[in-house]
C-alpha positions as CSV (number, residue, x, y, z in Angstrom):
1,X,-25.8,26.8,-57.2
2,X,-26.9,23.2,-56.8
3,X,-29.9,22.2,-58.9
4,X,-32.6,19.7,-58.1
5,X,-31.1,17.2,-60.6
6,X,-27.6,17.6,-59.0
7,X,-29.1,17.0,-55.5
8,X,-31.0,13.9,-56.7
9,X,-27.8,12.6,-58.3
10,X,-25.8,13.1,-55.0
11,X,-28.6,11.3,-53.1
12,X,-28.5,8.3,-55.5
13,X,-24.7,8.2,-55.3
14,X,-24.9,8.2,-51.5
15,X,-27.3,5.3,-51.6
16,X,-24.9,3.2,-53.7
17,X,-22.1,3.4,-51.2
18,X,-20.8,-0.2,-50.8
19,X,-22.4,-2.1,-47.9
20,X,-19.0,-3.4,-46.9
21,X,-18.0,0.0,-45.6
22,X,-18.3,-0.2,-41.9
23,X,-20.2,2.6,-40.1
24,X,-18.2,4.9,-37.9
25,X,-19.7,3.3,-34.7
26,X,-18.4,-0.2,-35.7
27,X,-14.9,1.1,-36.5
28,X,-14.9,2.9,-33.1
29,X,-16.1,-0.2,-31.3
30,X,-13.3,-2.4,-32.6
31,X,-10.7,0.1,-31.3
32,X,-12.6,0.7,-28.0
33,X,-13.3,-2.9,-27.3
34,X,-9.6,-3.6,-27.5
35,X,-8.8,-0.6,-25.3
36,X,-11.5,-1.6,-22.8
37,X,-10.1,-5.2,-22.5
38,X,-6.6,-3.8,-21.7
39,X,-7.8,-1.3,-19.1
40,X,-10.7,-3.2,-17.4
41,X,-10.9,-2.9,-13.6
42,X,-9.8,-6.1,-12.0
43,X,-13.3,-6.6,-10.5
44,X,-15.0,-6.3,-13.9
45,X,-15.4,-8.5,-16.9
46,X,-17.1,-8.2,-20.3
47,X,-19.2,-10.8,-22.1
48,X,-20.3,-10.3,-25.7
49,X,-23.6,-11.7,-26.8
50,X,-22.1,-12.3,-30.3
51,X,-18.4,-11.9,-30.8
52,X,-19.1,-10.5,-34.3
53,X,-21.3,-7.7,-32.8
54,X,-19.4,-5.5,-30.4
55,X,-22.4,-3.2,-29.9
56,X,-24.2,-5.4,-27.4
57,X,-22.4,-6.7,-24.3
58,X,-22.7,-7.4,-20.6
59,X,-20.5,-5.8,-18.0
60,X,-20.1,-7.8,-14.9
61,X,-19.0,-5.9,-11.8
62,X,-17.9,-7.8,-8.7
63,X,-17.2,-5.3,-5.9
64,X,-14.3,-6.2,-3.7
65,X,-15.1,-3.7,-1.0
66,X,-18.0,-1.6,0.3
67,X,-21.7,-2.3,0.9
68,X,-22.0,-4.5,-2.3
69,X,-18.9,-6.6,-1.7
70,X,-19.4,-10.2,-2.8
71,X,-22.2,-9.4,-5.2
72,X,-22.2,-10.0,-8.9
73,X,-23.9,-7.2,-10.9
74,X,-24.8,-7.4,-14.6
75,X,-25.2,-4.3,-16.8
76,X,-26.6,-4.7,-20.3
77,X,-24.9,-2.2,-22.6
78,X,-26.2,-1.4,-26.0
79,X,-24.2,0.9,-28.2
80,X,-26.6,2.4,-30.7
81,X,-25.9,3.6,-34.3
82,X,-25.7,7.2,-33.0
83,X,-22.6,6.4,-30.9
84,X,-20.4,8.4,-30.2
85,X,-22.6,11.4,-30.5
86,X,-24.9,9.8,-27.9
87,X,-24.0,7.6,-24.9
88,X,-24.7,3.8,-24.9
89,X,-27.9,2.6,-23.3
90,X,-27.1,0.9,-20.0
91,X,-29.5,-1.1,-17.8
92,X,-28.6,-3.1,-14.7
93,X,-30.2,-6.5,-15.0
94,X,-29.4,-7.5,-11.4
95,X,-31.9,-6.3,-8.8
96,X,-30.1,-4.3,-6.1
97,X,-30.6,-1.7,-3.4
98,X,-28.6,1.3,-4.5
99,X,-29.3,5.1,-4.4
100,X,-28.2,5.6,-8.0
101,X,-29.7,2.5,-9.6
102,X,-33.5,1.9,-9.6
103,X,-34.9,-1.5,-8.7
104,X,-35.9,-1.9,-12.3
105,X,-32.4,-1.3,-13.6
106,X,-32.2,2.4,-14.6
107,X,-28.8,3.9,-13.9
108,X,-28.2,7.4,-12.8
109,X,-24.6,8.3,-13.9
110,X,-24.0,11.8,-15.2
111,X,-21.7,10.6,-18.1
112,X,-24.7,8.5,-19.4
113,X,-26.8,11.7,-19.8
114,X,-27.0,13.2,-23.3
115,X,-27.2,16.6,-21.6
116,X,-26.0,17.3,-18.1
117,X,-26.4,20.4,-16.0
118,X,-23.0,19.7,-14.3
119,X,-21.1,19.5,-17.6
120,X,-20.2,15.9,-16.8
121,X,-22.6,14.4,-19.3
122,X,-21.8,12.6,-22.5
123,X,-19.6,14.1,-25.1
124,X,-18.1,12.6,-28.3
125,X,-14.7,12.5,-26.5
126,X,-16.0,9.9,-24.0
127,X,-15.3,6.2,-24.6
128,X,-16.8,2.9,-23.5
129,X,-13.9,2.7,-21.0
130,X,-15.3,5.8,-19.3
131,X,-18.7,4.0,-19.0
132,X,-17.1,0.9,-17.5
133,X,-15.1,2.8,-15.0
134,X,-18.1,5.0,-14.1
135,X,-20.3,1.9,-13.5
136,X,-17.5,0.3,-11.4
137,X,-17.2,3.5,-9.4
138,X,-20.9,3.5,-8.5
139,X,-20.0,0.8,-6.0
140,X,-17.2,2.7,-4.4
141,X,-16.5,6.5,-4.7
142,X,-19.2,7.7,-7.1
143,X,-22.1,6.9,-4.7
144,X,-24.4,9.9,-4.7
145,X,-26.9,10.0,-1.8
146,X,-27.7,13.7,-2.5
147,X,-29.1,13.3,-6.0
148,X,-30.5,9.8,-5.9
149,X,-32.5,7.8,-8.5
150,X,-33.8,5.5,-5.7
151,X,-34.9,8.0,-3.1
152,X,-35.9,5.3,-0.7
153,X,-32.4,3.8,-0.6
154,X,-30.9,7.2,-0.1
155,X,-33.3,8.1,2.7
156,X,-32.7,4.8,4.4
157,X,-28.9,5.5,4.3
158,X,-29.4,9.0,5.6
159,X,-31.6,8.0,8.5
160,X,-30.3,4.5,9.4
161,X,-27.0,3.3,7.8
162,X,-27.3,0.0,9.7
163,X,-30.7,-0.7,8.1
164,X,-29.3,0.4,4.7
165,X,-26.5,-2.1,5.1
166,X,-28.9,-4.9,6.1
167,X,-31.1,-4.2,3.1
168,X,-28.2,-4.1,0.7
169,X,-26.9,-7.5,2.1
170,X,-30.4,-9.0,1.7
171,X,-30.5,-7.9,-2.0
172,X,-26.9,-9.2,-2.6
173,X,-27.8,-12.5,-1.0
174,X,-31.1,-12.9,-2.9
175,X,-30.3,-11.4,-6.3
176,X,-26.6,-10.8,-6.8
177,X,-25.2,-14.3,-6.8
178,X,-24.3,-16.5,-9.8
C-alpha cells in the first residue's frame, strides 16, 4: 500500500529529473526528421524555422501534375508535446481553391484526425512521413469531392469541371507563386 508520504516523495523525485533528458517527442523528431529527408517526395521540400527545433517546420509542395501544377503551396506543421499520441497541427498558409483545404488553411485529411470514423485517423504508429505523403497526395490521388471541407469547390467541380479548373488556375496565379 502506498502512503501519502511515499506518493509525495515520488512526486518530488519526478520533479527533479534532469532537464537535459529530452522528451519522447524530441527523440522521435530527430529520428523522423532524418527519415523524412530521405523519403521526401521529389515535389516537396522541408524548411525548419530553427534548425535546433524540429517541432515547427514548413512543408512546401510543388505539384508536377493535376489541377494545381505549377503552384507552390506552404503547410505550417507544428508537432505538439503530445506527439505521437496526437497528430501534428497542420495549416495551409497558401490560399487555394481545393475541396479538402479551406480558404483559411484548414486541412481535411483523415490521418490528421485524432479520431476517425473510417479508421484511417491518427494513431501512434503513424509518422511525420505519413503526414508529408498525405499532404502531397491531396494534390493528386487523395482528392475527395464526396466529403469536402470546401463545399463550394467540390460543388463547382461536380457541376462544372471547366469552371473549377479556371478558378484553381486563378488561385495558383494569384496566391501560389514564390
